[in-house]
N, C-alpha and C positions, 0 to 999 in steps of 0.2 A: 503492499501499500504506499500510494505516494499526499502530500500533500496535495490538498484539492488547488485550483487555480484562484478561488476564492480567496483563501489563506496563500496565497504566491502572492496575488496582489494587495493585500494587506501589507503584508511585510513589505514589498517592497515601498508602498506610500508612507508605511510609518519607518520604516529606514532612511528618505528620504527627509521627511519631516523632521528624524534627529541626527541627520548630519545638517543641515537648514540654523538646528539653532547649535549646531560646536560639539554633536554627542562623538568620544571616540571610540574607536575599536568596536565597531559595529559589526554583529560577527547573525546570522539567522540561521536554524538548524533545523532541519523536516524533523520531526520527532515521533510524527504518524506510526511509523512500524512498531516505538517503544511504548508512546502512550494512546491510549484512548478517547482522550478526555480536551486532546487541542491537537491540530496538525504540527503548527512550526512557534519554535522561541524567536523573539528574536533579542539582542541583548546589546547594550551600549551602556557606554560611562559617559560621566562629569567630573569635574577637576572640586565641587563644588554642592552644597547642599540645594542654593538658588537655581543653579543651570540644571540640575534635575529635573528639581522644578518645570524648569519651564522646557525642559525638553516634553517631558511627559504632558506639559500642554499644548505646547504643537504638536506632539501625537497624536493626540485626545481631538483635537480640529479637527487637523486633517485627515483624522479617519471617517471623520463624522463627515464633513463638508463633501469630499469626495465618494464614499463609500456606502456612507447612512448609518456608520459602524458605531456602535455606545459601547463599553466598558459592560461585562455586567459584573463586574467587581474591580473595584482598587485599592489597591494596599498601601500601606508603607507609605502614605502620604502627608504625614505627622512630620515622620522624624525629614524626610526625603535622603535617605540616605540609600533606601534603595526599594523605590517604588513598580507595583506587581499591574501588571492590566489586563486584563482578563476578558478575550472579545469571544472566548469559546474554541475559534477558527486560531485563534492564535495568541499566546499568550507575550505579551513586553516586559522583558525588564528592565530598566533606568535604574546603573549601581551609581552609589561614588565609587570614586576607582577603589579606595582601598578595601571598599565592600567586596570589589571586583577581582581582587588580587587576593582575598578572602577566600569567598567559599566558590573561585575557580567553577562555575558553571559550565564551561568549555572545557574541563575537563569530565567532568562528569557526562557531557554529550556528545562526546567527541568522538562513538563507534555512529552516530546520525550525520545524513549528509549536509555539508553547507547548501543552502542555498543560493542561487545569485543573486548578487544585489545590484545593485544601479554605481557606477564607477563614482558619484560624490560620496557615498555610503562605503564606498573600500579606503579609497583616498585618506578615512580617519583613522587611519589599524598605522598601530606605530605614532598616533600623538601624542599617548598617555607616558609615554618612553621619556617622550622628544620634553614637554612638559613638565614631566619630573626630574628631569637633568637640568632645564631650566631653572627650576624654584630649588636645587638644590646647590647649581651656583649663587641665586640670588642671595639664600639661606650661608653662602660661605663667605660670600662678600657683606654680607650687615654683619656676621660675628667678626670678622677681619678690623671693621668701621666702629666695633663697639669696643679694639682694644685699645684704639689709640686715643 
């Protein structure tokens, strides 16, 4: 069994919306052979809580506008560290970068086929590492300035 055409359409739209709000590490898996409750997962990261919320809001708005889809469940909204949007056909996970590393959902679903995503969504891969490197350099520079 493979993800339905509707699930793939929703995944592509959600990936584009996440990319437009500068999500990083966007990836999608066809989990239809492993789970009976959904066809696909979309996973995206953000560097802070505010960005997690912005990404989630954009995904919800775009899926409603373009496909008339509303989530049947939304969890984790208050803390905005890991927000889950359940659309039945797909489940969207938007995680703070730290949660993404800790929970490593890709490792859990690595045996599932990856779904093709638009080029703008694929371009987000590796952005989390770039951001972490820049942040570490800034922190190091700030540390030297504090010693002066």
